[in-house]
Structure formats: C-alpha cells, structure tokens
C-alpha positions in Angstrom: 0.0 0.1 0.1 2.7 2.1 0.7 4.3 1.9 -2.7 0.8 3.5 -4.0 1.2 7.0 -2.3 4.8 7.4 -2.5 5.6 11.5 -2.3 7.4 11.2 -5.6 4.6 10.3 -7.6 2.4 13.2 -8.9 -1.2 12.9 -7.6 -2.7 15.8 -8.9 -2.1 18.2 -12.2 -3.5 21.2 -13.2 -3.3 21.8 -16.8 -5.4 22.6 -20.0 -7.6 19.7 -20.1 -7.4 19.7 -24.0 -3.8 19.6 -23.9 -2.1 17.6 -21.2 1.6 17.3 -20.5 1.4 13.7 -20.2 2.6 10.7 -22.5 0.1 8.6 -24.6 -1.4 5.8 -22.5 0.2 6.7 -19.1 -2.6 7.4 -16.7 -4.2 4.9 -14.8 -7.2 7.0 -13.7 -8.4 10.5 -14.2 -10.6 12.2 -11.9 -12.4 15.4 -13.2 -14.6 17.4 -11.0 -17.0 20.1 -12.1 -14.9 20.8 -15.2 -16.7 19.5 -18.4 -19.7 21.7 -18.3 -17.1 24.7 -18.9 -15.5 23.1 -21.9 -16.4 24.6 -25.5 -15.5 21.4 -27.6 -16.2 18.5 -25.4 -15.0 16.2 -28.3 -11.2 17.7 -28.0 -11.2 17.0 -24.2 -12.7 13.5 -24.5 -10.1 12.8 -27.1 -7.2 14.1 -25.2 -8.3 12.2 -22.1 -8.6 8.7 -24.1 -5.0 9.6 -25.5 -3.5 9.5 -21.9 -5.4 7.0 -20.5 -4.0 3.5 -20.3 -5.9 1.0 -22.4 -7.7 -0.5 -19.0 -7.4 3.1 -17.4 -10.7 4.5 -15.7 -12.4 8.1 -16.3 -14.5 9.4 -13.7 -15.9 12.9 -13.6 -18.7 14.8 -11.9 -20.5 17.7 -13.6 -23.5 19.9 -12.7 -27.0 18.1 -13.6 -30.4 19.6 -14.4 -31.7 18.2 -11.4 -30.5 16.1 -8.2 -32.3 12.6 -7.5 -34.6 12.6 -10.8 -35.4 8.9 -10.2 -36.9 9.5 -6.7 -39.6 12.1 -8.3 -37.7 15.2 -7.1 -37.2 17.6 -10.0 -36.0 20.4 -7.9 -32.7 22.8 -9.1 -29.3 21.2 -8.1 -28.7 24.4 -6.3 -31.5 24.2 -3.9 -31.0 22.8 -0.3 -31.3 19.3 0.2 -34.3 17.8 1.9 -34.9 18.2 5.4 -35.9 14.6 5.8 -33.1 12.1 6.5 -35.8 8.9 6.7 -34.5 6.2 4.6 -37.2 6.6 2.1 -35.5 9.9 0.7 -33.7 9.3 -2.2 -32.8 5.6 -1.9 -32.7 4.3 -5.4 -29.8 2.8 -6.7 -29.0 5.9 -9.2 -28.3 7.8 -6.0 -25.9 5.6 -4.0 
C-alpha cells in the first residue's frame, strides 16, 4: 500500500484539459470534478483524455446536472437545499447510491 502513495509520484495536475502534459497511455485513472460543463468543445477534451489513459484506465467525472435525484421524483434544481427529511425513503434508488 505504501508504494501507491509515494511522495515522489504526482497525484494532481493542473493543466489545460485539451493539452495535457502527459505521455500517451500513461495514466491509470483520471478524476475530473466539475470541469466538463465549462468545456467549449467536449470532443477535444474526451479525445485528449482517451489519449493519456492506459487501455484499461478509468475516467471518472462529476458535472452539474439539471436536477438532483430525478429517479426519486424530485425535480428540484441542483442548487437548492437538500430535503430536510433524513428518512430512509428519501432518495434511496440505486441511481443515488
């Protein structure tokens, strides 16, 4: 486990997502948080991410959505406060786990 978290390994890169300073097929996993909604040409971004990912690599990203928890019948904007109920019947669909 220690080998995975060597201080010498870069774990974060701040770069243009359409021109990453990485070699082809050199990345095991890419995590992009709240970025893709700001990209003008998503095809360029996805092509670049594909270029740097290893063949068995993983791309994970989050983005803004139209609604939160649409599968449980609540179609409220994502920027509103969460429901005050904490019962187990609130948003328990597999889409929200």
